[in-house]
N, C-alpha and C positions, 0 to 999 in steps of 0.2 A: 432554772431550766426554761427553755423556750416553750411557749404555748403550743399545743397540738390539738388535733381533732380526734375522733374516736377510731379512725381506721387502723392505725398501727397498734393501738392498745387492744382492741377487740380481736383483731386477727391473731395476735400473739396469744391472747387468752384462749381462743378457740383451738389453736394448734397445740397448745401445751396443757389444756385441760384445767384451767382455773377461771375464776370470775373476778371482776373488779367491782367493789362496792361504789355506788354513785350516790353521793350525799346531797340532798337538798339543803341549802344554807340560806338562812333568812337574816342573819346579822353578822357583825364583826366577830363575835365570840365563836359562832359556829364555823366561820371561815378559818379562824385561827386554829381551832381544835383540829379540823380536818387537815390543814396544812402541816401542822406540827407532827401529828401522828403518822401521816403518810410519809413524811421525811424520815422519821425515826424508824419506820417499818420498811422503808425503801419500796413503797407501793405506788404505782401510778395513781394519780389523784383526779377524780371526776367531781367537780363542783357543779351542782344543778341549781337553777333559779326557777321560781314559781311565779305565775302571773300575779298572784296576790301580793307579792313583795316588790312589784315593779312599777307602781304608779309614779308619775312625775319624774323627779330626779333620782328616785331610788334605784332604778335599773342601772344607770351609769355609775352611781356610787358603789353598788355591789360589784359590778364588773371590774371597776378600777381597783377595789380592794383585793379581789382575787388575782388580778394581774400583778399587783404589788407583791402578794404572797408568792406567786409563781416565780418572780424574779429573785426571791430569797431562798428558794429550796432547789434541790438538785433533781427531783423526780419530775417526769412529764405531767403536765397539767392540762386538762380539758375543761372549758366553761360551756355548759350545756343548758339550753333553755328547755325546761321540762314541761310537757303538756301544753304547748301552744295550740290554740284552736283556730287561728286565722292566719292568713298570709301577712296581714298588717302587723300582727304581733311578731312574727318571724323576722320581717324586714327591720323592725325597730330594734330587736335584740341584736341582729347582725350588725347594724349600724353602731350599736353601743359597744361591740367588741367581743361577743361570744364566738366560740369556735365550732359549735355544734348545736343542732336544734332538734326538737321533737315536734312533729306535726301530728296532733291527735285527732284523726277523723274516725275513731273507732265507733262512734255512735251514729255515723252516717251509713247510708246504703253502700254496699261494696263498690259499685261503679263511681259513686261520688267520692268515697274515700280514695280511690285510685286517682281521680282527677285532681283533687286538692293536694294529695301527696306529690303527684307528678309536677304540679305547679311549683311546689317548694323545692324539689330536687333540681329542677331546671334553673331556678334562681340561685340556689345555694352552692351547688357543686362548682360552677365556674369561679366562685369566690374562695374555694378551698374549705367550705363548711360542710361537715357531715350531717346526714339527716337520719333520724329514727322515726319510724311510724309504728302504728299499732293495728293489728288485725285480730278480730275478736274484740272483746271489751272487758278490761279489768275495772270493775265498777268501784265506787267509793264505799268502803266499809261493808262489803259483802261478808257476812258472818261476823261483823263487828259492830261498831257504833258510829252513827252519824252525830251531828251536832244536836239533833233532836232525840238522840238516844234510842233510835229505832233501826232495825236492820233494813238495808236499802233494797234487798232482793231476796227472792226465794230460791230454793234449790233448783227449781225449774228454770228460773231466770239465769242462774249460773251456767247451767248446761247449755242453754240456748246461746250464751255469749262466748262459749269456748272457741278457740281458733280451729279452723278446719285445715288439716294438712294439705288437702288437695288444692286449696286456694292460696296457700302461702307462697309456693314457688311462682305462680302466675302473678301474684301481687307484686312480688319483688322484681320480677322481670319487667312488668309494666311501669313501675314507679322508679326503679333503680335506687331504692333506699339502701343505706349502708348497714343498717341493723333493724331488726324487727322485734317489737314487744309483743309477746304472745299471752293469751289468756288460757291458763291451765288449772285454775282453781284458787289462785291467790286474790287478794283484794287490798285496796288502799285503806289505811286507817288502823284501828285497834281491834284485834280479834277478841271475841268472847268465847270462841271455841276454836279448836285446832283446824286449820284449813285442810282440805283434802286435795292434794295435788294429783293431776292425771299424768303419771309418768309415762305410760305407754303412748299417750297422745303426744307428749313432748318428744319422745323418741321418733315418732313418725313425722312430726313437724321438722325436726332437725335433719332428718334424711332428705326432706324436700327442699330445705332452705339453703340457697347459696350464700346467704348473709348470716352473720352472727346473730344470736338470739338474746333477748333482754327479758328479765323477769321484774315486773312491778309488784309492789306489795310485799317487799322482802321483810319488813319489820314484823316480828312476831312469828314468822314461819320457822318451825323447828330446824335447828342446825343440820340434823341428819337428812331432812327433806331437801334443804338447800343444797347440801353437798351432792345428793343424788341428782338433783336437777342440773348441777354444774357438770356432772359426769355425762349427762345426756344432751349437753350442748349450750347451756346458759352461760353467757360470758359477761354480762353486766346485770347487777342487781340493785334496784333502787331502794334507798333507806332514808326515812324521814321520821316516822313516828317514834321509833326507839330513841333517836337522838333528842327529839323534842321532850320526851318523857324524862330523859336524863337532865336536860337543861332546866326544865320547869320544876322537877323535884328538888334539884340542887338549889335553885333560887328560893323555893319555898322553905326548905329546911334551914338554909342560911339566914334568911330574913327572920325566921321565927326565933333565932338566937340573938338578934340585934335589938338592943334597947334604943339605940340612936339610928334612926332611919336616914340620917345624912351620911351614912357610911359611903366611902368611895366605891365606885363600880368595880374596881379591881379586887376589892374585898368581897363585895356582894356576889360576884360571879365566880369566886374561887372554887367553891364546891361544885357548882354546875359545870365548870370547865373540866374538873377532874372526872366527873361522871360521864360527860360527853366523850372524853378521851378514852375511857374504858370501853364504851360501846363501839367507838370507831375502831379501836385496836382489835377488839374481838371479831368484828365483821371482816376486817382485813385478813386476819389469820384463819378464820373459818372458811373464807372464800379462796384462800391460797394465793392472794396477790402480794403478800409480803415477800421481799427479796426479788421482785420481778422488774424493778426499775434500776 
């Protein structure tokens, strides 16, 4: 299937009341698992790339692997740069062949977020590239764990970072973004307690937003909460930590059984691959994107 951007995918999801899981992929095995399961489930496929995985030649290698996968499956495929924080990062990923980008100015003052986001849409839209932005701030591991095993924000910090409905429409009008990531109580990373989603806030944001809405921090959020969020306007949900846990636990368990550590990678990754596929399939079916492609 030919590559596409987010416009058709998310507009259809918004109209029909489902969401598409967007998977950050860091290596070939993750790309393979997402491609295979999306094809099996007939779900649109959103592959996302993170800045940490893009140094040197890595960016082009990952993009080319996804493009190769897209050529071998029948479902629509979007390659999305997740959480870019500068125009230079955006331009580099577009040159490498992504079809969609996220400019994350969520930690900036409102007017600066508008300016930076508008700079990106002015550059990307003439090239057919869709743009996601973030209003409010979905922090790292709120309610969860950072690499230092400490919570990164208090409840007061969470409240202050929530998206304000009255700002959402104006932000979209000023920036012309194609979709908007909103802060309603989720967080990136691994939760140690169940997140509290602000559903009434989401309903009000959706009423104000002319563009589809995105939920970050989908890993670990209970399925009923996710499905309720979808019913209130969420069309794209980012997933990374749960797939990582499946990958790493599968590798650990498989390696623990091997006496000879010269085992071929196809053997070493076999259990990890199956566990990732289970997570990916569950997200697709939970979000209702199966059978939509």
